[in-house]
C-alpha positions in Angstrom: -109.6 114.1 169.3 -109.8 111.8 172.3 -109.6 113.5 175.7 -106.4 111.7 176.7 -104.6 112.7 173.4 -105.8 116.3 173.9 -104.6 116.4 177.5 -101.2 115.0 176.5 -100.9 117.6 173.8 -101.8 120.4 176.2 -99.3 119.2 178.7 -96.6 119.1 176.0 -97.4 122.7 175.0 -97.2 123.9 178.6 -93.9 122.1 179.1 -92.5 123.7 176.0 -93.6 127.2 177.0 -92.1 126.9 180.5 -88.9 125.2 179.3 -87.2 128.4 178.3 -84.9 130.0 180.9 -86.0 133.5 182.1 -84.5 136.4 180.2 -83.1 139.3 182.2 -84.3 142.7 181.1 -82.1 145.6 180.0 -83.4 147.6 182.9 -86.1 147.7 185.5 -88.0 150.7 186.9 -90.4 151.0 189.8 -93.9 152.6 189.4 -94.6 152.3 193.2 -93.2 151.3 196.5 -94.3 147.6 196.6 -91.8 145.0 195.4 -94.3 143.9 192.8 -94.7 147.4 191.4 -92.0 147.2 188.7 -91.7 147.2 185.0 -88.9 145.3 183.1 -87.8 146.9 179.9 -86.4 145.1 176.8 -84.8 147.2 174.1 -85.6 146.4 170.5 -83.0 144.0 169.0 -83.9 144.6 165.3 -85.2 147.2 163.0 -88.6 146.8 161.5 -91.3 148.9 160.0 -91.0 152.2 158.2 -88.1 153.4 160.3 -88.0 155.9 163.1 -88.6 155.0 166.8 -89.8 151.5 167.6 -93.3 150.9 168.9 -93.7 150.0 172.5 -95.4 146.8 173.5 -96.8 146.5 177.1 -96.9 142.8 178.2 -99.2 141.8 181.1 -98.6 138.2 182.2 -101.1 135.6 183.1 -101.3 132.9 185.8 -104.9 133.3 186.9 -104.0 136.4 188.9 -102.3 134.1 191.5 -99.1 134.9 193.4 -97.0 131.9 192.3 -97.1 133.0 188.7 -95.0 136.1 188.2 -93.6 137.9 185.1 -90.6 135.8 184.8 -92.4 133.0 182.9 -93.2 135.4 180.0 -89.8 137.0 179.9 -88.8 134.8 177.0 -91.9 136.0 175.2 -90.9 139.6 176.0 -87.4 138.9 174.6 -88.9 137.3 171.5 -90.9 140.5 170.8 -87.8 142.6 171.3 -86.1 140.5 168.7 -88.9 141.4 166.4 -88.1 145.1 166.7 -90.4 146.2 169.5 -89.5 147.9 172.7 -91.1 145.9 175.5 -92.4 146.8 178.9 -93.1 143.7 181.0 -95.3 144.8 183.9 -95.5 143.1 187.3 -98.5 143.6 189.6 -99.8 142.3 192.9 -101.5 138.9 192.7 -103.0 136.5 195.2 -105.4 137.5 198.0 -104.1 139.0 201.2 -103.2 136.1 203.5 -103.8 133.4 200.8 -101.5 133.5 197.8 -103.4 130.6 196.2 -106.4 132.7 195.7 -106.8 134.8 192.5 -106.0 138.5 192.6 -106.3 141.2 195.1 -109.1 143.7 195.2 -108.4 146.5 194.5 -104.6 146.1 194.5 -104.4 144.2 191.2 -106.4 146.9 189.4 -104.6 149.7 191.2 -101.3 148.4 190.0 -102.2 148.0 186.3 -103.7 151.5 186.2 -100.6 153.0 188.0 -98.2 151.1 185.7 -99.9 152.3 182.5 -100.1 155.8 183.8 -96.4 155.9 184.7 -95.3 154.1 181.6 -94.8 157.0 179.1 -92.3 158.8 181.4 -90.6 155.6 182.5 -90.3 154.4 178.9 -88.8 157.7 177.7 -85.9 157.1 180.2 -85.6 153.4 179.9 -86.1 153.0 176.1 -85.4 156.3 174.4 -85.4 154.5 171.1 -89.1 153.8 171.3 -92.2 156.0 170.7 -94.7 155.7 173.6 -97.3 157.2 171.2 -97.2 153.9 169.4 -98.1 151.7 172.3 -99.8 148.3 172.0 -100.9 146.4 175.1 -100.9 142.6 175.0 -101.6 140.1 177.7 -102.0 136.3 178.1 -104.9 134.6 179.8 -105.5 136.6 183.1 -103.1 139.2 181.6 -105.3 139.4 178.5 -108.2 140.3 180.8 -106.1 143.1 182.3 -105.0 144.3 178.9 -108.6 144.6 177.8 -109.5 146.3 181.1 -106.6 148.8 180.7 -108.0 149.9 177.4 -111.4 150.4 178.8 -110.7 152.6 181.8 -112.4 155.6 180.1 -115.7 153.7 180.1 -115.6 152.5 183.7 -118.6 153.6 185.8 -118.5 157.1 187.1 -116.6 157.3 190.4 -114.4 154.4 189.7 -110.9 155.2 191.0 -109.2 154.0 187.8 -111.5 155.9 185.4 -109.8 158.1 182.8 -111.4 161.2 181.4 -110.7 160.1 177.8 -109.4 157.0 175.9 -105.9 155.9 176.8 -103.2 156.7 174.2 -102.9 153.3 172.7 -102.6 152.0 169.2 -104.5 148.9 170.2 -104.8 145.8 172.3 -103.9 142.2 171.3 -105.4 139.9 174.0 -104.1 136.3 174.0 -106.6 133.6 175.1 -108.0 136.3 177.4 -110.4 135.7 180.3 -112.4 138.4 178.6 -115.9 137.7 179.9 -116.1 137.0 183.6 -119.6 135.6 183.5 -118.8 133.0 180.9 -115.5 132.2 182.6 -117.4 131.5 185.8 -119.9 129.2 184.1 -117.0 127.3 182.5 -115.0 127.2 185.8 -112.0 128.7 184.1 -108.8 128.3 186.1 -110.7 126.8 189.0 -113.1 129.8 189.1 -110.4 132.4 189.3 -112.6 135.2 188.1 -115.0 134.7 191.1 -112.0 134.8 193.4 -110.6 137.9 191.7 -113.7 139.9 192.6 -113.9 138.6 196.2 -116.3 135.7 195.9 -120.1 135.2 195.5 -121.1 138.0 197.9 -119.1 140.7 196.1 -119.0 139.4 192.5 -122.1 141.2 191.2 -121.2 144.5 192.9 -117.7 144.6 191.5 -118.2 143.1 188.1 -119.2 146.4 186.4 -115.8 147.7 187.4 -113.8 144.7 186.3 -115.4 142.8 183.5 -114.1 143.8 180.0 -117.3 142.3 178.4 -119.3 145.0 180.3 -116.9 147.8 179.3 -117.8 148.3 175.7 -117.4 150.0 173.3 -113.9 151.2 173.9 -113.0 152.8 170.6 -109.6 151.1 170.9 -108.5 148.7 168.1 -108.7 145.3 169.6 -107.7 141.8 168.4 -108.2 138.6 170.3 -105.9 135.6 169.4 -107.3 132.3 170.6 -106.3 128.6 170.1 -109.2 126.4 169.2 -107.8 123.6 171.2 -107.3 125.7 174.4 -108.4 123.7 177.4 -107.5 126.3 180.0 -109.5 129.3 178.6 -111.9 127.9 176.1 -112.7 129.6 172.8 -116.2 130.3 174.1 -114.8 133.0 176.4 -113.2 135.0 173.6 -116.3 134.6 171.4 -118.5 135.9 174.2 -116.4 139.1 174.4 -116.5 139.5 170.6 -120.3 139.0 170.6 -120.6 141.6 173.4 -118.5 144.1 171.4 -120.7 143.5 168.3 -123.8 144.2 170.3 -122.2 147.4 171.5 -121.5 148.5 167.9 -117.8 147.7 167.9 -115.8 145.3 165.7 -113.3 143.2 167.5 -110.9 141.0 165.6 -110.9 137.3 166.5 -108.0 135.2 165.2 -108.7 131.5 165.8 -105.7 129.2 165.5 -106.4 125.5 164.6 -104.7 122.8 166.7 -103.3 125.4 169.1 -103.9 125.3 172.9 -103.3 127.8 175.6 -99.5 128.2 175.9 -98.1 128.3 172.3 -99.3 131.9 172.1 -96.4 132.9 174.4 -93.9 130.2 173.4 -91.1 131.7 171.3 -90.5 128.4 169.4 -94.2 128.0 168.5 -95.7 129.1 165.2 -98.5 130.7 167.1 -96.2 133.1 168.8 -95.1 134.4 165.4 -98.8 135.0 164.6 -99.1 137.0 167.8 -96.1 139.2 166.8 -97.7 139.9 163.4 -101.0 140.8 165.0 -99.2 143.3 167.2 -97.2 144.7 164.3 -100.5 145.4 162.4 -101.6 147.7 165.1 -98.2 149.1 166.1 -97.0 150.4 162.7 
């Protein structure tokens, strides 16, 4: 496909994904004192599966870990999942570097927040969504949020002494990572999102030191069921990034699912009107029930 045609299609996909008005949650709960340390909860709008309490889906939004992109842009996706019978917890976290919101991520704040949110989630969900079963939790995330979802499932294999390390595997049914920035080395080589991964870890001087604590491709095997969903036409986070993570998992003795969608770019995965979004819901369902 000619570059100008591919670029036009990618732009149209992004416009569609961002065209939906934000959907207010049923309730919001704080997991910390900072304004960004909140979780929006969406109650299931339909019954699905074998009956009983609904599974809980944790959504971690993307946006290259940069401050201008908050959770509101994926609230239609959260509502879409609620309409498919899931309880949904949409997590906000601190983004943007201190003093420069255009930079990607805060170290260690971004990771502090994701760890704290997941640790607080079972108790918060029992109050906010009593019709769900936190024991049937699947974490999903898009782009930078896909990186955080994979990282959240790997906290028990973090290096000894890491402040976010868990003593055992998190109580998750699985992870569905959507076009994730899953291998920070490959993402850097491809200049994904204007080298956001390098910024996330504090730049050239600190990247190598911090990478073992932050790169999902180095935190394997996890023992957590994991599926990656990737558009073959993704120009923002190319297919090679997901493939690098899957290859790293295989070398570590772990099988990771990789669902590749033809003629799909970066944003249809979270666009409720796109066929790719329905595929995502099915991938989550396979792990949740």
